[in-house]
N, C-alpha and C positions, 0 to 999 in steps of 0.2 A: 530663798534659794530654790525651794520646791518649784515654783513657778518657772525660774529659769530653766531648771532641768527638764521640766516638761516642754517648755518651748525649744529647746535643744533636740529632744527626743522627736518633737513634731517636725522640726526643720529637717533633722535626719531621715525621718520617715518620707517626708515629701520628695527629698531629694533622690532617695533611693528608688521610690516609685517612678520618678521622672527618668532616672538612668535606665532602669528595667524596661520602661516603656519605648525609650529611645532604642535600646538593644533588640527589643522585640520586633519594631518596625525595620531594623536594619536587617534582621534575620528574614523577615517576611520578603523584603525587597529582594535579597538574594535569592530566596526560594522561587519567587515569581518570574524574576527576570533570567535567571540561570538554569532552572530546572529544564526548560524545553531544550535548550542548547546540550545540556548534560544528555538528555534522553536521546536528542537526534544524534549525538555523537556515538552513544552506546548502539543505537539502532544500525547506524552506519558501519560500525565495526562488526556487528552482527552479520551484516550483509556479506562484507568482505570475507569472513570467516567461513560461513556456511554455502555461500553461493558464488562468491567472487572469481574463482578460477574457472568454473564451468561456463559462467556468463561471459567471461573474456574469451574463452575458446570457442563458445557458439556465436557469439556476437561476431567475432571475426570471420567466422566461416560463412556467415550469412551477410556480411558487410553491413552489420547494424551497430549503432553507437552503444557500446558497453555502459556509459555513464547514464543513458536513458534507461536500460534495462534493470541496472543496479537501484535507481531511484524508483523504479516501479516496483520493485521486490521490497524496497524500504516502506513504500506507501501501502502495499497490499498485505504484508506480512510482518512488517517491522524487522525483516532480517531473521526473523525465529525460524529454527527447524521444525519445532513441534508448535502448532497453533489451532485453535479452535475451527471446526467446520463452519461455512457460513451458508446456510440453508436459505433460499430465496422462495418464500411462500408464494409469491406471485407467478413466478416462473413454474413452480410445481402445478399451480393452478390451471395455467395455459397449456401445459404440457398434458395434463389428464383431460383437458377438453378437446385436445388434438386425438389423444387414444380413443376417446369416447365418441368422436366424429362430430363434436360440436363446434370444432374450429377446423378450417380446412389445413392449416399448417401455422407452424410457430418457427419464423424465420425459414431455416433449410429443413425443419423437422415435419414429417408428413405421417399420416396414421400408419402407412404401411410401414414406416421405420420403427414404429412403437408397438407393433402388433404382439410381440412376444416379452414387452417390457412390463413386470409386474409393479406393485406400488412402490416396493423397495428400490427398484431400478429407476423409477421415475424421479424419486426422492434424491438419489445419486446424481441424476441428470440435472436436477434443480438445485445442485450444491456446487460452490465453485472450490477448486482445489489447486494445490501447488504454490510456490512463492509468488506466482503472478495472478493467483486466483482466477484460473480461466474455469468458466462455466462448464459443467459436466458434459451437457448436451452438445458442445462443440467437439466432443470426440467422435461424434457421428460423421460429421462432414470431413473429418481427418482421417476416418476409417481406422481408428485406434480404440483402445479400451478405455475406461475410467481409470484403470489401474496405472495406466501410461501417464496420466496427468497428474496422478498424487504419489507415484512410486519413485523409485531411484532415478529414473530418467525425467522427472517432472521439469527440470530447467530446460532439457532439450527439446520436449515436446511443446512447452509452453512457448519458447522461442519460435519453434516452427509454426504455430498458430499466430504468433504476432507478425512473422515474416508474411505469411500468407494473407492476414487480414489488413495491415496497414504498413508493411515493411516499406512500401514506397513513400508514405509520409515521414519516415524516420529518415530515409536516404536524402529527402529534401530539406530536412532540418524543421519540419513543421510539427515541433514537439506539442504545442498547445492543441493541435488537433489530435495528435497521437494519444495523449493523456484521456482526452475527453471522450475519444471513440473507444478507448480500452474499457473505460467505466460505463459508458451509456450506449455505445453502438452508433453514436453520431457525432459528426464533426462539431468543434468548437462554434458556438453560436455567433453569429455576426453582430448580435446586439450586446455581446460581451457579458451575457448572464449565463453562466454554466448551468447545466442540468444535472450535475453530478449531486449524489446524495450529501456529501460534504462540499459545500461552496467553495472551500479552500483546496480541494483535492488537485487541480491543475496547478494553482500557484505553488502549493507545497512539492509537487512533484518538479516543477522547474527549478525550485531552490535547492532540493536534493541532487539533481543533476550538476548544479554548480559545486556542491560539495565534493561529489565524486570527480569532477573535472579538476578541481583544486588538488585533491588527493593524488591523482594521477599524474599531474604536472610536477608535483613535490617529488613522487617516486622516480621520474624522469629525470630531475635535477640531481637526485642523490646519486643515480646511475652514472652521470656525466660531470 
């Protein structure tokens, strides 16, 4: 009898472990397959809440596709209102070399334009700001202040820079080039090997555009 009881307990333990193992695998599957979608849905909602109305307004004013700009905000700041600053050390180094006369210029930035810039100013110029993460030194060519890129009008000024820099690509529907140039300053490579820090940056941007386009179509259907 004692042997039978031990066998029953052993059988019960094995089956319990098997059930728990299957349950754990099922939970892990759900987490790994659904978490990215849940996160994307959350970030998409954050973009709509924090930037949606402004993006729609200024996109219309500049004849730019709103779903691209919303996808860009989702890529760059996950739709958050408050997010960490992104300091680019290599940009800071080059700007400092320009100020010191070791480099003739960095893009449009010349030593003359940096003559009054102290180290803190150089760091701000080498930091990206706003929901579209526009580099600080871009304010020089736009004749605005750093505060404009990171303050209450960050969406407006970010879109103005985008319009000036590659608005023609957006109106032509060249979104792969647009995402790539925003992140690297260059058109999408012909060899189909992106130069972005995250190799999936462009692919993710295109997918986010589809999400916002679907959302917009659903809203239109609800109206009519």
